[in-house]
Steps between C-alpha positions, in 0.01 A plus 500: 500500500246643264736457205539127569125447514447682168783314337364162616147585379622626168711185445198281571290701259768470231520122547124471471495718187777298338332172585173620352680624191675165456177304549320715243785449255489124545121506452529697179766264362290196588192648334701575187634146490149353536377729222782395271440138571129539417575681177746225409242232564241684296738538207589132524132401496439729200786333315398143585119507486408813311306812594154370398529187713618710798197728468264202457641328810495824696131551432432133571670542839289810577166353391559146616 
């Protein structure tokens, strides 16, 4: 009877660990995709508008 209780508890712990590991992996992948998308947008803006205009507009947005 003791063996069954330990086995059940260990299985539940394993499932919780695997679920957390999967969720962390999905979060890391999503963060990487967002970062790549942001870098792509920045490179596109640099190519279309130019770096000086981007800096000018950035400071205008900060100052108001």
